[in-house]
C-alpha positions as CSV (number, residue, x, y, z in Angstrom):
1,X,108.2,-34.6,70.2
2,X,104.6,-34.4,69.0
3,X,105.5,-36.4,65.8
4,X,107.0,-39.2,67.9
5,X,104.0,-39.3,70.1
6,X,101.7,-39.5,67.1
7,X,103.7,-42.3,65.6
8,X,103.5,-44.2,68.9
9,X,99.7,-43.9,68.9
10,X,99.4,-45.1,65.3
11,X,101.7,-48.0,66.1
12,X,99.5,-49.1,69.1
13,X,96.3,-48.8,67.0
14,X,97.8,-50.8,64.2
15,X,98.8,-53.5,66.7
16,X,95.3,-53.6,68.1
17,X,93.8,-54.0,64.7
18,X,96.2,-57.0,64.1
19,X,95.6,-58.6,67.5
20,X,91.8,-58.2,68.0
21,X,90.8,-60.5,65.1
22,X,92.9,-63.2,66.8
23,X,90.9,-62.9,70.0
24,X,87.8,-64.9,69.4
25,X,84.8,-65.7,71.6
26,X,83.9,-69.4,71.6
27,X,80.6,-70.1,69.7
28,X,78.3,-72.7,71.3
29,X,76.0,-73.8,68.5
30,X,74.4,-76.6,70.5
31,X,74.2,-75.2,73.9
32,X,70.4,-74.8,74.0
33,X,68.5,-77.7,75.7
34,X,65.0,-76.2,75.6
35,X,63.3,-73.5,73.6
36,X,59.9,-72.0,74.2
37,X,58.5,-69.6,71.6
38,X,55.4,-67.5,72.2
39,X,54.0,-65.4,69.3
40,X,51.1,-63.0,69.7
41,X,50.0,-61.8,66.3
42,X,47.1,-59.9,64.6
43,X,47.0,-60.8,60.9
44,X,44.5,-57.9,60.2
45,X,47.1,-55.3,61.1
46,X,50.1,-57.4,60.2
47,X,51.9,-56.9,63.5
48,X,53.0,-59.1,66.4
49,X,55.3,-59.7,69.3
50,X,57.6,-62.8,69.6
51,X,59.2,-64.0,72.9
52,X,62.0,-66.6,72.9
53,X,63.0,-68.3,76.2
54,X,66.1,-70.4,75.8
55,X,67.2,-72.8,78.5
56,X,70.9,-73.6,78.2
57,X,72.3,-77.1,79.0
58,X,74.8,-75.6,81.4
59,X,75.8,-72.4,83.1
60,X,78.4,-70.7,81.0
61,X,81.0,-69.4,83.4
62,X,83.2,-68.1,80.6
63,X,82.4,-65.4,78.1
64,X,80.6,-67.3,75.3
65,X,78.5,-66.6,72.2
66,X,75.2,-68.2,71.4
67,X,73.8,-68.1,67.8
68,X,70.0,-68.3,67.5
69,X,67.9,-68.5,64.4
70,X,64.8,-66.3,64.8
71,X,61.4,-66.8,63.2
72,X,61.1,-63.8,60.9
73,X,58.7,-62.0,58.6
74,X,59.3,-59.0,56.4
75,X,60.9,-57.1,59.3
76,X,62.2,-57.7,62.8
77,X,62.8,-55.1,65.5
78,X,64.7,-56.5,68.6
79,X,63.2,-55.1,71.8
80,X,65.4,-56.7,74.4
81,X,67.8,-59.6,75.1
82,X,68.2,-60.4,78.8
83,X,69.4,-63.2,81.1
84,X,67.6,-64.8,84.0
85,X,68.4,-61.8,86.2
86,X,66.8,-59.4,83.7
87,X,70.2,-57.9,82.7
88,X,70.7,-56.8,79.2
89,X,73.0,-58.9,77.1
90,X,75.2,-57.8,74.1
91,X,74.0,-59.1,70.8
92,X,74.4,-58.7,67.1
93,X,71.5,-59.3,64.7
94,X,71.9,-60.1,61.0
95,X,68.8,-59.0,59.0
96,X,69.7,-61.0,55.9
97,X,69.7,-64.4,57.8
98,X,67.5,-63.6,60.8
99,X,70.2,-64.8,63.1
100,X,71.2,-63.2,66.4
101,X,74.6,-63.7,68.1
102,X,74.4,-63.2,71.9
103,X,77.3,-62.9,74.3
104,X,76.5,-64.6,77.6
105,X,78.3,-65.2,80.8
106,X,77.2,-66.8,84.2
107,X,73.7,-67.6,83.1
108,X,71.7,-70.6,81.8
109,X,68.6,-68.7,80.6
110,X,68.2,-66.1,77.8
111,X,65.0,-64.1,76.9
112,X,64.7,-62.5,73.5
113,X,61.8,-60.2,72.7
114,X,61.2,-58.6,69.3
115,X,58.5,-57.1,67.1
116,X,57.7,-58.7,63.8
117,X,55.8,-57.8,60.7
118,X,54.9,-59.8,57.6
119,X,54.7,-63.1,59.5
120,X,51.3,-63.8,57.9
121,X,50.6,-62.8,54.3
122,X,47.0,-62.1,53.2
123,X,46.0,-64.4,50.3
124,X,42.3,-63.5,50.2
125,X,39.5,-61.8,52.0
126,X,39.9,-62.9,55.6
127,X,42.5,-65.5,54.7
128,X,46.2,-65.5,55.7
129,X,49.2,-67.8,55.2
130,X,52.4,-68.2,57.1
131,X,55.6,-70.2,56.8
132,X,57.1,-71.3,60.1
133,X,60.5,-73.0,60.0
134,X,61.5,-74.8,63.2
135,X,63.9,-77.2,61.5
136,X,67.0,-75.4,62.8
137,X,66.0,-76.6,66.3
138,X,66.1,-80.3,65.4
139,X,68.3,-81.2,68.4
140,X,66.3,-79.1,70.9
141,X,63.2,-79.7,73.0
142,X,61.0,-77.1,71.4
143,X,57.5,-75.7,71.8
144,X,56.0,-72.9,69.7
145,X,52.7,-71.3,70.5
146,X,51.1,-68.9,68.0
147,X,48.3,-66.8,69.4
148,X,46.2,-65.2,66.7
149,X,43.9,-62.4,67.8
150,X,40.5,-63.4,66.4
151,X,38.5,-66.5,65.6
152,X,40.1,-68.5,62.7
153,X,39.8,-71.9,61.1
154,X,43.3,-73.3,60.8
155,X,44.7,-75.5,58.1
156,X,48.3,-76.8,58.5
157,X,50.8,-78.9,56.6
158,X,51.9,-81.1,58.3
159,X,48.8,-81.3,60.4
160,X,50.4,-82.4,63.7
161,X,49.4,-79.2,65.4
162,X,47.1,-78.5,68.4
163,X,44.4,-75.9,67.9
164,X,42.4,-74.3,70.6
165,X,39.7,-71.6,70.6
166,X,39.7,-69.3,73.7
167,X,37.0,-66.5,73.3
168,X,38.4,-64.2,70.6
169,X,41.8,-66.0,70.5
170,X,43.0,-68.8,68.3
171,X,45.9,-70.8,69.7
172,X,48.1,-72.9,67.5
173,X,50.7,-75.1,69.2
174,X,53.7,-76.7,67.4
175,X,55.7,-79.3,69.2
176,X,58.0,-80.7,66.5
177,X,61.0,-79.1,64.7
178,X,59.5,-79.1,61.3
179,X,58.7,-76.7,58.5
180,X,55.0,-75.7,58.7
181,X,52.7,-74.0,56.2
182,X,49.7,-72.5,58.2
183,X,46.6,-71.1,56.6
184,X,44.3,-69.1,58.8
185,X,40.7,-68.3,57.6
186,X,38.5,-66.0,59.6
187,X,35.4,-67.6,61.0
188,X,32.2,-66.4,59.4
189,X,30.2,-64.0,61.6
190,X,27.0,-66.0,60.9
191,X,27.9,-68.4,63.7
192,X,27.8,-65.4,66.1
193,X,24.5,-64.0,64.8
194,X,22.8,-67.3,65.2
195,X,23.3,-67.0,68.9
196,X,20.6,-64.2,69.1
197,X,17.7,-66.3,67.7
198,X,18.8,-69.1,70.0
199,X,18.6,-66.9,73.1
200,X,15.3,-65.5,71.9
201,X,14.0,-69.0,71.4
202,X,15.1,-69.9,74.9
203,X,13.4,-66.8,76.3
204,X,10.2,-67.6,74.4
205,X,10.3,-71.2,75.6
206,X,10.8,-70.0,79.1
207,X,7.7,-67.7,78.7
208,X,5.6,-70.4,77.0
209,X,6.6,-73.1,79.4
210,X,6.9,-71.7,82.9
211,X,8.8,-73.6,85.7
212,X,7.1,-76.2,87.8
213,X,7.1,-74.0,90.9
214,X,5.3,-71.2,88.9
215,X,2.7,-73.7,87.6
216,X,2.2,-75.0,91.1
217,X,1.7,-71.5,92.5
218,X,-0.7,-70.6,89.7
219,X,-2.6,-73.8,90.2
220,X,-2.9,-73.2,93.9
221,X,-4.1,-69.6,93.3
222,X,-6.6,-70.7,90.7
223,X,-7.8,-73.5,93.0
224,X,-8.3,-71.0,95.9
225,X,-10.1,-68.6,93.7
226,X,-12.3,-71.3,92.2
227,X,-13.1,-72.7,95.7
228,X,-14.0,-69.2,96.9
229,X,-16.1,-68.5,93.9
230,X,-17.8,-71.9,94.2
231,X,-18.5,-71.4,97.8
232,X,-20.0,-68.0,97.2
233,X,-22.1,-69.4,94.3
234,X,-23.3,-72.2,96.5
235,X,-24.1,-69.9,99.3
236,X,-25.9,-67.6,96.9
237,X,-27.8,-70.5,95.4
238,X,-28.8,-71.8,98.8
239,X,-29.7,-68.3,99.9
240,X,-31.8,-67.8,96.8
241,X,-33.4,-71.2,97.0
242,X,-34.3,-70.5,100.6
243,X,-35.7,-67.1,99.8
244,X,-37.7,-68.6,96.9
245,X,-39.0,-71.4,99.1
246,X,-40.0,-69.0,101.8
247,X,-41.8,-66.8,99.3
248,X,-43.6,-69.8,98.0
249,X,-44.7,-70.8,101.5
250,X,-45.8,-67.3,102.4
251,X,-47.7,-67.1,99.1
252,X,-49.3,-70.5,99.8
253,X,-50.3,-69.4,103.3
254,X,-51.8,-66.1,102.1
255,X,-53.7,-67.9,99.4
256,X,-55.0,-70.5,101.8
257,X,-56.1,-67.9,104.4
258,X,-57.8,-65.8,101.7
259,X,-59.6,-68.9,100.4
260,X,-60.7,-69.7,104.0
261,X,-62.0,-66.2,104.5
262,X,-64.0,-66.3,101.3
263,X,-65.6,-69.6,102.2
264,X,-66.5,-68.4,105.7
265,X,-68.1,-65.3,104.3
266,X,-70.2,-67.4,101.8
267,X,-71.4,-69.7,104.6
268,X,-72.3,-66.7,106.8
269,X,-74.4,-65.2,103.9
270,X,-76.2,-68.5,103.4
271,X,-77.0,-68.8,107.1
272,X,-78.2,-65.2,107.3
273,X,-80.4,-65.8,104.2
274,X,-81.8,-69.0,105.8
275,X,-82.5,-67.2,109.0
276,X,-84.3,-64.5,107.2
277,X,-86.4,-67.1,105.4
278,X,-87.2,-68.9,108.6
279,X,-88.1,-65.6,110.2
280,X,-90.4,-64.8,107.3
281,X,-92.1,-68.2,107.5
282,X,-92.7,-67.8,111.2
283,X,-94.2,-64.4,110.7
284,X,-96.5,-65.7,108.0
285,X,-97.7,-68.6,110.2
286,X,-98.5,-66.3,113.1
287,X,-100.7,-64.2,110.9
């Protein structure tokens, strides 16, 4: 009884192994109408995050498989694969080809998030190179945005790329399905240090050349102080001049009075002498 049951199980398993390979999931190689790739990468630590957003040309109502070529480096670690509802999707990733097969159903949007290392290789002090291959997406409306943490000077071949600096972030935008060689060279810090003398110069200029309102206030204050000082000086001068004139007048009066008194005394002496003489003459004549 047990041997018969075991044979039955083995027969069923063998049948399944024969039938399962015949059951295939349809592969839609050109089911993607739009692809948006965002890469955030720090070349100094050789690490980044990549997010793929795939827009399908139609909602797949049947169980289907989508094959996607991923931009890779030396290693890739898939974080999540979800649909537009945020539900996890089944997938299989091939490390040798950087291809991922995704099983989808009842969705027209797929999000793929993964970690990547070795996307940029260091070729010198502060210089990095990367090879980005977008040619597998030749029939797709594609946009790839590479956000490098830091300020870099970018050289690209081909050069049909858009480059933007946003504070401590360098943004490289690729809009065509081509093969790109990108070289990123760190911006020299001398550009940053030159900012300090500039600000100091501006501060010095502001100190040396005050604003119009400040000049106006200082001028008005100086004018008021000068006017006050001038008025005080004039009053002092007039007061001094008046005092001097008064002193001169008083002196002149005193001198004139003293002169008059002296003349009067002299004439009185003369008259007294004459009277004495007359008196003496009269006395002599009487004798």
